[in-house]
TORFI-481277 format. One record per residue (C-alpha): x, z, y; residue number from 1. Coordinates in nm, 2 decimals. Example, Ala and Ser with C-alpha at 12.3 -4.5 7.8 and 13.67 -1.06 7.14 Angstrom:
// TORFI-481277
1.23|0.78|-0.45|1
1.37|0.71|-0.11|2
This chain:
// TORFI-481277
-1.93|-0.66|-2.12|1
-1.61|-0.48|-2.08|2
-1.53|-0.31|-1.74|3
-1.17|-0.31|-1.62|4
-1.12|0.05|-1.53|5
-0.78|-0.01|-1.36|6
-0.96|-0.13|-1.05|7
-1.07|0.23|-0.99|8
-0.72|0.39|-1.04|9
-0.63|0.39|-0.67|10
-0.95|0.57|-0.58|11
-0.90|0.82|-0.86|12
-0.55|0.90|-0.75|13
-0.64|0.93|-0.38|14
-0.93|1.16|-0.45|15
-0.73|1.37|-0.69|16
-0.45|1.43|-0.44|17
-0.70|1.53|-0.18|18
-0.87|1.76|-0.43|19
-0.54|1.92|-0.53|20
-0.48|2.00|-0.16|21
-0.81|2.17|-0.13|22
-0.74|2.36|-0.46|23
-0.40|2.48|-0.33|24
-0.56|2.59|0.00|25
-0.83|2.79|-0.19|26
-0.57|2.95|-0.42|27
-0.37|3.07|-0.11|28
-0.69|3.23|0.02|29
-0.77|3.43|-0.30|30
-0.78|3.80|-0.26|31
-0.60|3.96|-0.55|32
-0.85|4.18|-0.74|33
-1.15|4.08|-0.54|34
-1.17|3.71|-0.49|35
-1.46|3.52|-0.35|36
-1.67|3.36|-0.63|37
-1.71|3.04|-0.43|38
-1.33|3.00|-0.39|39
-1.29|3.02|-0.77|40
-1.58|2.78|-0.81|41
-1.41|2.54|-0.58|42
-1.08|2.56|-0.77|43
-1.26|2.52|-1.10|44
-1.45|2.21|-0.98|45
-1.12|2.04|-0.88|46
-0.97|2.10|-1.23|47
-1.29|1.99|-1.40|48
-1.31|1.67|-1.19|49
-0.95|1.58|-1.25|50
-0.98|1.64|-1.62|51
-1.29|1.43|-1.65|52
-1.15|1.14|-1.45|53
-0.81|1.14|-1.63|54
-0.99|1.14|-1.96|55
-1.21|0.85|-1.85|56
-0.91|0.64|-1.75|57
-0.71|0.74|-2.06|58
-0.46|0.97|-1.90|59
-0.46|1.20|-2.20|60
-0.16|1.42|-2.09|61
-0.32|1.50|-1.76|62
-0.66|1.57|-1.93|63
-0.49|1.80|-2.18|64
-0.31|2.00|-1.91|65
-0.61|2.03|-1.68|66
-0.82|2.14|-1.98|67
-0.60|2.44|-2.02|68
-0.62|2.52|-1.65|69
-0.99|2.48|-1.66|70
-1.02|2.73|-1.95|71
-0.82|2.99|-1.75|72
-1.03|2.93|-1.44|73
-1.35|2.96|-1.65|74
-1.24|3.30|-1.76|75
-1.19|3.40|-1.40|76
-1.54|3.26|-1.31|77
-1.71|3.45|-1.59|78
-1.53|3.78|-1.52|79
-1.34|3.77|-1.85|80
-1.02|3.80|-1.65|81
-0.93|3.93|-1.31|82
-0.73|3.75|-1.05|83
-0.38|3.90|-1.03|84
-0.07|3.80|-0.84|85
0.08|3.66|-1.17|86
-0.23|3.44|-1.23|87
-0.23|3.32|-0.87|88
0.14|3.22|-0.89|89
0.08|3.05|-1.23|90
-0.22|2.85|-1.09|91
-0.01|2.74|-0.79|92
0.25|2.61|-1.04|93
-0.02|2.42|-1.22|94
-0.11|2.25|-0.90|95
0.25|2.14|-0.86|96
0.26|2.01|-1.22|97
-0.08|1.83|-1.18|98
0.05|1.67|-0.86|99
0.37|1.56|-1.03|100
0.18|1.42|-1.33|101
-0.05|1.22|-1.11|102
0.24|1.08|-0.90|103
0.43|0.99|-1.22|104
0.13|0.82|-1.37|105
0.05|0.64|-1.05|106
0.40|0.50|-1.01|107
0.45|0.45|-1.38|108
0.76|0.66|-1.37|109
0.88|0.91|-1.64|110
0.79|1.27|-1.61|111
0.97|1.59|-1.71|112
0.74|1.67|-2.00|113
0.93|1.99|-2.08|114
0.82|2.14|-1.75|115
0.46|2.04|-1.82|116
0.48|2.20|-2.17|117
0.63|2.52|-2.04|118
0.36|2.57|-1.77|119
0.08|2.47|-2.02|120
0.22|2.73|-2.27|121
0.23|2.99|-1.99|122
-0.14|2.92|-1.91|123
-0.25|2.94|-2.27|124
-0.05|3.25|-2.33|125
-0.22|3.41|-2.03|126
-0.56|3.33|-2.18|127
-0.45|3.46|-2.52|128
-0.33|3.79|-2.38|129
-0.65|3.86|-2.20|130
-0.78|4.05|-2.51|131
-0.50|4.30|-2.47|132
-0.66|4.44|-2.16|133
-1.01|4.31|-2.12|134
-1.19|4.35|-1.79|135
-1.49|4.52|-1.96|136
-1.51|4.62|-2.33|137
-1.78|4.43|-2.51|138
-1.99|4.62|-2.76|139
-2.22|4.45|-3.01|140
-2.53|4.64|-3.12|141
-2.65|4.63|-3.48|142
-2.95|4.43|-3.37|143
-2.73|4.15|-3.25|144
-2.62|4.07|-3.61|145
-2.97|4.12|-3.76|146
-3.12|3.82|-3.94|147
-3.26|3.55|-3.71|148
-3.63|3.64|-3.77|149
-3.57|3.97|-3.58|150
-3.54|3.76|-3.26|151
-3.87|3.60|-3.30|152
-4.10|3.85|-3.11|153
-3.94|3.76|-2.77|154
-3.70|3.51|-2.62|155
-3.35|3.62|-2.53|156
-3.26|3.66|-2.16|157
-2.93|3.51|-2.08|158
-2.72|3.55|-1.76|159
-2.53|3.24|-1.64|160
-2.15|3.21|-1.67|161
-1.98|3.43|-1.42|162
-2.23|3.73|-1.48|163
-2.10|3.89|-1.80|164
-2.35|4.07|-2.02|165
-2.08|4.26|-2.21|166
-2.18|4.62|-2.24|167
-2.52|4.56|-2.07|168
-2.87|4.60|-2.23|169
-3.07|4.28|-2.23|170
-3.44|4.36|-2.18|171
-3.71|4.14|-2.32|172
-3.83|3.87|-2.09|173
-4.09|3.98|-1.84|174
-4.42|3.81|-1.77|175
-4.35|3.48|-1.61|176
-4.52|3.43|-1.28|177
-4.62|3.10|-1.12|178
-4.33|2.85|-1.13|179
-4.32|2.61|-0.83|180
-4.18|2.33|-1.04|181
-3.95|2.25|-1.33|182
-3.74|1.96|-1.45|183
-3.75|1.81|-1.79|184
-3.41|1.67|-1.87|185
-3.32|1.44|-2.16|186
-2.94|1.45|-2.23|187
-2.83|1.21|-2.50|188
-2.45|1.17|-2.50|189
-2.27|0.88|-2.65|190
-2.03|0.94|-2.94|191
-1.72|0.93|-2.71|192
-1.84|1.21|-2.48|193
-1.57|1.46|-2.60|194
-1.30|1.20|-2.58|195
-1.37|1.17|-2.21|196
-1.30|1.54|-2.16|197
-1.66|1.65|-2.12|198
-1.80|1.98|-2.25|199
-2.18|2.01|-2.30|200
-2.15|2.39|-2.33|201
-2.01|2.42|-1.98|202
-2.28|2.18|-1.85|203
-2.54|2.41|-1.99|204
-2.38|2.71|-1.82|205
-2.38|2.53|-1.49|206
-2.74|2.44|-1.52|207
-2.82|2.80|-1.61|208
-2.68|2.90|-1.27|209
-2.93|2.67|-1.10|210
-3.25|2.82|-1.24|211
-3.44|2.93|-1.55|212
-3.32|2.71|-1.84|213
-3.47|2.63|-2.18|214
-3.26|2.43|-2.43|215
-3.37|2.24|-2.74|216
-3.11|2.07|-2.95|217
-3.17|1.74|-3.14|218
-2.97|1.72|-3.46|219
-3.14|1.41|-3.60|220
-2.82|1.20|-3.57|221
-2.60|1.46|-3.74|222
-2.43|1.30|-4.05|223
-2.33|1.47|-4.37|224
-2.04|1.71|-4.34|225
-1.80|1.47|-4.52|226
-1.88|1.20|-4.26|227
-1.83|1.41|-3.95|228
-1.58|1.30|-3.69|229
-1.45|1.60|-3.49|230
-1.40|1.38|-3.19|231
-1.75|1.24|-3.18|232
-2.07|1.39|-3.04|233
-2.38|1.37|-3.26|234
-2.61|1.61|-3.08|235
-2.87|1.55|-2.81|236
-3.06|1.80|-2.59|237
-3.40|1.84|-2.43|238
-3.37|2.08|-2.14|239
-3.63|2.24|-1.91|240
-3.50|2.38|-1.58|241
-3.74|2.58|-1.37|242
-3.69|2.67|-1.01|243
-3.66|2.50|-0.67|244
-3.36|2.29|-0.77|245
-3.26|1.97|-0.59|246
-3.22|1.66|-0.81|247
-2.87|1.60|-0.66|248
-2.75|1.94|-0.78|249
-2.86|1.86|-1.14|250
-2.69|1.52|-1.12|251
-2.37|1.68|-1.00|252
-2.35|1.89|-1.32|253
-2.36|1.56|-1.53|254
-2.14|1.37|-1.28|255
-1.84|1.31|-1.51|256
-2.06|1.23|-1.80|257
-2.21|0.94|-1.62|258
-2.16|0.62|-1.82|259
-2.11|0.83|-2.14|260
-2.47|0.94|-2.19|261
-2.83|0.85|-2.14|262
-2.97|1.09|-1.88|263
-3.33|1.11|-1.78|264
-3.48|1.36|-1.52|265
-3.85|1.41|-1.47|266
-4.00|1.65|-1.22|267
-4.31|1.83|-1.34|268
-4.55|1.98|-1.09|269
-4.64|2.34|-1.03|270
-4.75|2.53|-1.34|271
-4.86|2.89|-1.40|272
-4.78|3.03|-1.75|273
-4.82|3.38|-1.88|274
-4.57|3.52|-2.14|275
-4.72|3.73|-2.42|276
-4.70|4.10|-2.36|277
-4.43|4.26|-2.57|278
-4.53|4.59|-2.73|279
-4.33|4.91|-2.66|280
-4.18|4.92|-3.01|281
-4.02|4.58|-2.96|282
-3.91|4.66|-2.61|283
-3.75|4.98|-2.72|284
-3.48|4.80|-2.92|285
-3.26|4.62|-2.66|286
-3.01|4.37|-2.78|287
-2.65|4.36|-2.64|288
-2.48|4.02|-2.66|289
-2.22|3.81|-2.49|290
-2.38|3.54|-2.28|291
-2.14|3.27|-2.38|292
-2.20|3.33|-2.75|293
-2.58|3.30|-2.70|294
-2.55|2.98|-2.52|295
-2.31|2.84|-2.78|296
-2.53|2.94|-3.07|297
-2.84|2.79|-2.91|298
-2.67|2.46|-2.82|299
-2.46|2.40|-3.13|300
-2.69|2.54|-3.40|301
-3.02|2.42|-3.51|302
-3.14|2.70|-3.74|303
-3.23|2.97|-3.49|304
-3.61|3.02|-3.48|305
-3.77|2.95|-3.15|306
-3.94|3.23|-2.95|307
-4.25|3.03|-2.90|308
-4.53|2.99|-3.15|309
-4.45|2.75|-3.44|310
-4.63|2.42|-3.44|311
-4.83|2.33|-3.75|312
-4.72|1.99|-3.88|313
-4.77|1.80|-4.20|314
-4.52|1.88|-4.47|315
-4.20|1.68|-4.45|316
-4.08|1.47|-4.75|317
-3.84|1.64|-4.98|318
-3.56|1.42|-4.86|319
-3.57|1.59|-4.52|320
-3.65|1.94|-4.63|321
-3.29|2.05|-4.56|322
-3.31|1.95|-4.19|323
-3.35|2.23|-3.93|324
-3.71|2.31|-3.88|325
-3.71|2.48|-3.54|326
-3.50|2.43|-3.23|327
-3.35|2.72|-3.03|328
-3.52|2.82|-2.71|329
-3.35|3.03|-2.43|330
-3.47|3.17|-2.11|331
-3.18|3.18|-1.86|332
-3.19|3.44|-1.58|333
-3.09|3.25|-1.25|334
-2.80|3.39|-1.05|335
-2.89|3.62|-0.76|336
-2.65|3.42|-0.54|337
-2.79|3.08|-0.64|338
-2.91|2.98|-0.30|339
-2.58|3.08|-0.13|340
-2.35|2.91|-0.38|341
-2.55|2.60|-0.48|342
-2.68|2.34|-0.25|343
-2.80|1.99|-0.26|344
-2.53|1.74|-0.27|345
-2.59|1.49|0.01|346
-2.43|1.17|0.13|347
-2.08|1.25|0.27|348
-2.14|1.01|0.56|349
-1.80|0.84|0.52|350
-1.64|0.55|0.34|351
-1.28|0.47|0.24|352
-1.12|0.18|0.42|353
-0.76|0.07|0.36|354
-0.51|0.11|0.64|355
-0.43|-0.26|0.63|356
-0.79|-0.35|0.73|357
-0.78|-0.11|1.02|358
-0.44|-0.25|1.13|359
-0.59|-0.60|1.12|360
-0.88|-0.48|1.33|361
-0.64|-0.31|1.57|362
-0.43|-0.63|1.61|363
-0.75|-0.83|1.68|364
-0.86|-0.58|1.94|365
-0.51|-0.60|2.10|366
-0.54|-0.98|2.13|367
-0.89|-0.93|2.28|368
-0.74|-0.69|2.54|369
-0.48|-0.95|2.63|370
-0.74|-1.23|2.66|371
-0.96|-1.01|2.88|372
-0.66|-0.94|3.11|373
-0.59|-1.31|3.14|374
-0.95|-1.38|3.23|375
-0.95|-1.10|3.49|376
-0.64|-1.25|3.66|377
-0.80|-1.59|3.66|378
-1.13|-1.46|3.80|379
-0.95|-1.28|4.08|380
-0.84|-1.61|4.24|381
-1.16|-1.80|4.19|382
-1.39|-1.88|4.49|383
-1.74|-2.01|4.52|384
-2.10|-1.90|4.49|385
-2.07|-1.78|4.13|386
-1.73|-1.62|4.16|387
-1.87|-1.27|4.24|388
-2.11|-1.30|3.94|389
-1.81|-1.40|3.72|390
-1.60|-1.11|3.84|391
-1.89|-0.87|3.78|392
-1.92|-1.00|3.43|393
-1.55|-0.97|3.37|394
-1.55|-0.61|3.50|395
-1.82|-0.53|3.24|396
-1.62|-0.71|2.98|397
-1.32|-0.50|3.07|398
-1.52|-0.18|3.03|399
-1.66|-0.29|2.69|400
-1.32|-0.40|2.57|401
-1.17|-0.07|2.66|402
-1.45|0.12|2.48|403
-1.39|-0.10|2.18|404
-1.02|-0.04|2.19|405
-1.07|0.34|2.21|406
-1.32|0.33|1.93|407
-1.08|0.14|1.70|408
-0.80|0.38|1.80|409
-1.02|0.68|1.70|410
-1.07|0.53|1.35|411
-0.69|0.56|1.30|412
-0.69|0.92|1.44|413
-0.67|1.21|1.19|414
-0.66|1.58|1.25|415
-0.31|1.73|1.23|416
-0.45|1.98|0.98|417
-0.35|1.72|0.72|418
0.01|1.81|0.80|419
-0.04|2.18|0.87|420
-0.21|2.23|0.53|421
0.12|2.21|0.35|422
0.28|2.50|0.53|423
0.09|2.81|0.39|424
0.22|2.74|0.04|425
0.57|2.66|0.17|426
0.60|2.97|0.39|427
0.47|3.19|0.10|428
0.73|3.05|-0.14|429
1.02|3.07|0.09|430
0.93|3.42|0.21|431
0.92|3.54|-0.15|432
1.25|3.38|-0.22|433
1.42|3.54|0.08|434
1.25|3.87|0.05|435
1.10|3.84|0.40|436
0.75|3.93|0.52|437
0.60|3.64|0.72|438
0.26|3.57|0.87|439
0.18|3.21|0.94|440
-0.05|3.14|1.23|441
-0.20|2.79|1.27|442
-0.39|2.68|1.58|443
-0.51|2.34|1.71|444
-0.55|2.20|1.36|445
-0.83|1.97|1.47|446
-0.60|1.80|1.73|447
-0.60|1.43|1.64|448
-0.33|1.18|1.65|449
-0.25|0.84|1.50|450
-0.22|0.81|1.12|451
0.13|0.66|1.15|452
0.25|0.94|1.37|453
0.09|1.19|1.14|454
0.28|1.06|0.84|455
0.62|1.06|1.02|456
0.59|1.40|1.19|457
0.56|1.60|0.86|458
0.93|1.60|0.77|459
1.05|1.72|1.12|460
0.80|2.00|1.11|461
0.91|2.11|0.77|462
1.27|2.13|0.89|463
1.16|2.34|1.19|464
0.95|2.58|0.99|465
1.22|2.63|0.73|466
1.47|2.69|1.01|467
1.24|2.95|1.17|468
1.20|3.13|0.84|469
1.56|3.12|0.73|470
1.75|3.16|1.07|471
1.48|3.30|1.30|472
1.28|3.57|1.12|473
1.49|3.88|1.04|474
1.48|4.09|0.72|475
1.21|4.36|0.73|476
1.46|4.65|0.77|477
1.63|4.47|1.06|478
1.30|4.41|1.24|479
1.19|4.77|1.20|480
1.53|4.89|1.34|481
1.47|4.66|1.64|482
1.13|4.81|1.71|483
0.93|4.52|1.56|484
0.68|4.50|1.28|485
0.82|4.44|0.93|486
0.63|4.11|0.91|487
0.75|3.83|1.13|488
0.52|3.55|1.27|489
0.57|3.18|1.25|490
0.32|2.99|1.48|491
0.23|2.62|1.46|492
0.02|2.49|1.75|493
-0.09|2.15|1.85|494
-0.27|2.04|2.17|495
-0.32|1.74|2.40|496
-0.11|1.73|2.72|497
-0.20|1.43|2.93|498
-0.18|1.12|2.72|499
0.05|1.28|2.46|500
0.03|1.55|2.20|501
0.25|1.85|2.19|502
0.33|2.03|1.86|503
0.50|2.36|1.90|504
0.68|2.57|1.63|505
0.76|2.92|1.74|506
0.87|3.25|1.59|507
0.92|3.61|1.70|508
1.26|3.64|1.53|509
1.60|3.71|1.67|510
1.63|3.39|1.88|511
1.94|3.18|1.91|512
2.28|3.35|1.93|513
2.44|3.15|2.21|514
2.78|3.31|2.17|515
2.79|3.23|1.80|516
2.68|2.87|1.86|517
2.94|2.82|2.13|518
3.22|2.98|1.92|519
3.13|2.75|1.63|520
3.13|2.44|1.85|521
3.47|2.53|1.99|522
3.60|2.60|1.64|523
3.50|2.24|1.54|524
3.64|2.09|1.86|525
3.30|1.98|1.99|526
3.35|2.19|2.31|527
3.67|2.26|2.50|528
3.80|2.61|2.51|529
3.75|2.64|2.88|530
3.43|2.44|2.91|531
3.14|2.63|3.07|532
2.80|2.52|2.93|533
2.45|2.59|3.05|534
2.19|2.75|2.81|535
2.02|2.41|2.76|536
2.36|2.25|2.67|537
2.44|2.52|2.42|538
2.10|2.48|2.27|539
2.15|2.10|2.23|540
2.46|2.17|2.02|541
2.24|2.26|1.72|542
2.10|1.90|1.71|543
2.45|1.76|1.65|544
2.50|1.61|1.30|545
2.67|1.85|1.06|546
2.64|2.15|1.29|547
2.55|2.48|1.13|548
2.62|2.85|1.20|549
2.52|2.96|0.85|550
2.79|3.16|0.68|551
2.71|3.02|0.33|552
2.54|2.72|0.20|553
2.21|2.76|0.02|554
1.93|2.53|-0.09|555
1.76|2.61|0.25|556
2.05|2.58|0.50|557
2.42|2.57|0.56|558
2.48|2.20|0.52|559
2.44|2.10|0.88|560
2.16|1.85|0.81|561
1.81|1.90|0.94|562
1.80|1.95|1.31|563
1.98|1.61|1.38|564
1.73|1.45|1.15|565
1.44|1.62|1.34|566
1.56|1.48|1.68|567
1.62|1.13|1.53|568
1.27|1.12|1.37|569
1.10|1.24|1.68|570
1.30|0.98|1.89|571
1.19|0.70|1.65|572
0.83|0.81|1.72|573
0.89|0.76|2.09|574
0.88|1.14|2.15|575
1.11|1.41|2.26|576
1.19|1.77|2.15|577
1.26|2.07|2.37|578
1.41|2.41|2.27|579
1.35|2.74|2.44|580
1.50|3.06|2.30|581
1.54|3.42|2.41|582
1.78|3.65|2.22|583
1.59|3.92|2.03|584
1.24|3.77|2.11|585
1.23|3.44|1.93|586
1.25|3.06|1.97|587
1.01|2.78|2.05|588
1.05|2.41|1.95|589
0.82|2.18|2.15|590
0.77|1.82|2.02|591
0.60|1.58|2.26|592
0.46|1.26|2.09|593
0.25|0.97|2.19|594
-0.10|0.97|2.04|595
-0.05|0.63|1.88|596
0.23|0.39|1.81|597
0.01|0.09|1.87|598
-0.04|0.13|2.24|599
0.19|0.28|2.50|600
0.14|0.39|2.86|601
0.41|0.23|3.06|602
0.56|0.16|3.40|603
0.60|-0.21|3.48|604
0.93|-0.28|3.66|605
1.06|-0.61|3.80|606
1.43|-0.71|3.74|607
1.49|-1.05|3.89|608
1.22|-1.29|3.75|609
1.15|-1.07|3.45|610
0.91|-0.78|3.39|611
1.00|-0.48|3.17|612
0.79|-0.19|3.05|613
0.94|0.16|3.06|614
0.73|0.42|2.86|615
0.59|0.69|3.09|616
0.70|0.96|2.85|617
1.06|0.87|2.92|618
1.03|0.87|3.30|619
1.12|1.17|3.51|620
1.07|1.01|3.86|621
1.15|0.71|4.07|622
1.34|0.71|4.40|623
1.52|0.49|4.65|624
1.89|0.59|4.69|625
2.08|0.65|5.01|626
2.42|0.50|5.03|627
2.57|0.85|5.09|628
2.43|0.98|4.76|629
2.62|0.72|4.55|630
2.97|0.78|4.41|631
3.20|0.55|4.22|632
3.42|0.67|3.94|633
3.72|0.50|3.78|634
3.63|0.14|3.68|635
3.28|0.02|3.76|636
3.10|0.34|3.67|637
2.85|0.46|3.94|638
2.68|0.80|3.96|639
2.44|0.96|4.21|640
2.35|1.32|4.29|641
2.01|1.44|4.15|642
1.91|1.80|4.17|643
2.25|1.94|4.16|644
2.37|1.71|3.88|645
2.54|1.37|3.87|646
2.36|1.10|3.67|647
2.51|0.76|3.57|648
2.35|0.44|3.70|649
2.26|0.16|3.46|650
2.20|-0.18|3.62|651
1.94|-0.35|3.40|652
2.02|-0.69|3.53|653
2.38|-0.66|3.41|654
2.28|-0.52|3.07|655
2.04|-0.81|3.01|656
2.22|-1.08|3.20|657
1.96|-1.16|3.47|658
2.00|-1.27|3.83|659
1.86|-0.98|4.04|660
1.68|-1.00|4.37|661
1.88|-0.69|4.50|662
2.24|-0.60|4.42|663
2.29|-0.32|4.66|664
2.17|0.01|4.52|665
2.00|0.12|4.83|666
1.80|-0.21|4.84|667
1.63|-0.16|4.50|668
1.48|0.14|4.32|669
1.62|0.38|4.06|670
1.40|0.51|3.78|671
1.53|0.84|3.64|672
1.46|0.83|3.27|673
1.55|1.05|2.98|674
1.64|0.95|2.63|675
1.81|1.13|2.34|676
1.86|1.44|2.56|677
2.04|1.26|2.84|678
1.93|1.14|3.18|679
2.03|0.82|3.36|680
1.92|0.62|3.66|681
1.79|0.27|3.57|682
1.84|0.03|3.86|683
1.55|-0.21|3.91|684
1.42|-0.44|4.19|685
1.07|-0.31|4.22|686
0.79|-0.11|4.06|687
0.49|-0.32|3.97|688
0.24|-0.05|3.85|689
0.14|0.15|3.55|690
-0.06|0.00|3.26|691
-0.15|0.05|2.90|692
0.00|-0.21|2.68|693
-0.04|-0.32|2.32|694
0.29|-0.30|2.13|695
0.41|-0.60|1.93|696
0.69|-0.56|1.69|697
1.00|-0.76|1.81|698
1.18|-0.72|1.48|699
0.89|-0.86|1.28|700
0.86|-1.17|1.50|701
1.22|-1.22|1.62|702
1.49|-0.97|1.54|703
1.64|-0.64|1.65|704
1.75|-0.62|2.02|705
1.95|-0.31|2.13|706
1.77|-0.12|2.39|707
1.43|-0.28|2.32|708
1.16|-0.11|2.11|709
0.90|-0.39|2.12|710
0.72|-0.64|2.34|711
0.38|-0.70|2.49|712
0.18|-0.98|2.64|713
0.08|-0.95|3.00|714
-0.24|-1.06|3.16|715
-0.08|-1.39|3.28|716
0.03|-1.47|2.92|717
0.40|-1.39|2.98|718
0.60|-1.16|2.75|719
0.74|-0.83|2.87|720
0.99|-0.63|2.67|721
0.93|-0.26|2.62|722
1.25|-0.06|2.68|723
1.40|0.20|2.45|724
1.57|0.44|2.70|725
1.79|0.60|2.43|726
1.90|0.26|2.30|727
1.98|0.15|2.66|728
2.19|0.46|2.71|729
2.38|0.39|2.39|730
2.42|0.02|2.47|731
2.55|0.09|2.82|732
2.80|0.35|2.69|733
2.94|0.10|2.44|734
2.96|-0.16|2.71|735
3.15|0.07|2.94|736
3.39|0.17|2.66|737
3.47|-0.19|2.57|738
C-alpha cells in the first residue's frame, strides 16, 4: 500500500512557517557570548524538524540546506563554538532563506538558488573555521589511543552533547546505586533512514541527555564491503536508558524517524545493581576523550570489547568467525540540567481547522441570530395563556444564541502577537542599516482580534514602524545633544477600548516638523500661500498620496507612498487613524479598529420607509438642528455650525432617491459622522436604536454600491444597508460637482 504524502504538504508548510517564526524570535533573544542553552535547543529543534520533514516529502534542497544549519547549531549546543554577533546574523539569514525555500516549494515557483548556495557556503565555512580558534583546546592522553583491551576493566563515562569533555579527566564509573527504572529500546531502522535526513548518532546524544544510556549495536545485516550502499542503513541498536524518563520524551527523540524504523519501548521495573569495585591502579590512569568520538565509535563500530563480563557461548562456525564478537557498551552521565530542560511532551490541547470551515460556522450562526430576532418580534405581539411561556423561552433562546455567537467569534480571534512578532527582526535590521540605536517595546501582545483584521493590519503597522525609525528617531549624536539617551524607543501597544481595539505606534523621536510639512505642501500647491491651518490639518497632509518631506529617496522612504496606504487600508477595515505629535518629544499614531469584520455595532436610522445602519465607530453624535444654525451656500449646498466649525449636510433621501417623511432640516435629525478624516451631517428622519448586526457582502450577492459597505437582515426579515460614511462623502462630493 502506497501512501500519498502530498496530502500532508499543507500541514508541513504551515507548521514549518510557525516553527521558523519561533526560531527567529529565539535568535533575537540570544545573548552574545552567554546564550541560554534552552534557546539554542529550541532553535536546533526547529532546524531538525524542518530537515526531517523536508527529507520525508522529498524536498532535497531544503533538507540539504537545513542540514548545514543543523550542524552549525549542534556545534553551538555542544560548546564547540561560541555564539557571536556574526553567527547570530548568519543564522537570521538562514531563517530568511529557509522561509523563501518553503514558500517557493509551496507555490511551485522558481527560487534564487545562488542566494541559497551563498548562505549555505557561509554556514559551512563558519563551521570549517571553528578549528582556527577552538572554544577549548582538546588534548588526547596516550591511554585514549591504547589498544581496545585496555578499556576492559571499567566502562567509559560519557557526558551528553552540549557538555564537552575536551581537556577534562574522565573518571571510572562509580558504584551504581538503586535505579528506579530503566527503558529497553529496540531501534531497527529501515534502509532509507539516512535518505529521510535522520541521524542515529544525534538521536543517541539526545537520549544520553535524558538519562544513563547503554548502547549495543547489531551488525548482523551488514553486507560485504563491496555491496555497501552509502545511502542505506544496515545497523540496528539495542538501548538501555536508566532514569525517571517519560515515554513521550523518548518518542520525541525518534519523532522524525517514525515510519522509517521499527521502534519498541519496554519499561523494566526497579532494579538494584552493584558495579565491580575498580582498584586504585586502574583508577589512577584517567582517560581524556571527546564525547562525540566515544559515542560515534560505540554506535558505528562493532569491535570494541564490552565493559561487562563476556558471555560463554558455543564456538561459532568458521563462516561467521570474522563477525564482531562483542558489542560496545557505554555508560552516559545524565545532564545536571535534565529536569529543567527536558519534560514530558503532552497533548497540545488544540487542533487545526481551516478558516473556510470557521467561516461557514460563522455564517450559520449569523442566520440563527436573524431567525431568533424574527421569532422574538413575532412573540412580542402574541397573546394568550402560553404567550408568556413562549416569550420566556424566546428570551432564553436569545441568551443562548448570543453566547453561541460570541463563542464562534472567539474561535476566529487571535492574539495580535502574531503581527507584533515580525517587528523585533525588522527594527534590528533597519537600525543597523541606518546606524541608529533603537529599543523596541511591545505591550498588549495578548489582545485578541479577528483573524481577517489581523491579516490586514500587518502592512499598515509595518509602514508606521518604518516611518518612526526613519523619520522619527534621531541619530545617537543628535539625541545626546538634545539631552536624550542615545537609544530611541519605538513602542507598539494594543488594547481594547469599548467594542473596538486600539493599536498605537509611538516613538520618542523628534516629532513632526509642522513648518517643514506646511512649506512642502505650499511648494506642491496643496495649500495656499496665505491659508492658515490648524495642527490637525497640517498633520493630515502627510496622509496625502505622494507627499514626503524626505530630502532624498531611499529604499525606506522618500517616494511619498506609505502613509496614504496606511489610511486607505485602515479605512477598508472600517477603522480610523489619529496622529498626535509634539516637536522634540515624539509622535503617536493611534489606529482604532473593529474587533471583527463579520459583525458590526450600528445605529439604525429611518429614511422614508427604509432602514439604514450607520457603524457606531463612525458616529460622533446626533442632534436636532435649529433653523438659525443652518446656512446655505451657492447652489444647493447646506452647512451648519458645530463646535466652532461648519459641516456640510448630506440628505440621505436625495442620495438614495427615497421619499422622506421630513424635508425641513429642523423636523428631522442630523447624525454627525466622520469618514476619511472629514466630518459631515447625515440628515435622517429618525433614530431607531442601536443593535449588533451580521454583515452580509453586497458585492458577492449583488454588486458594488457607492456609499454602502454591506447589508444585513433585520428581525422582521427586511434588508437594511450598512452605510460607508467615507464612500457617502465621496459620492456626495461628486454629485455636488456634477
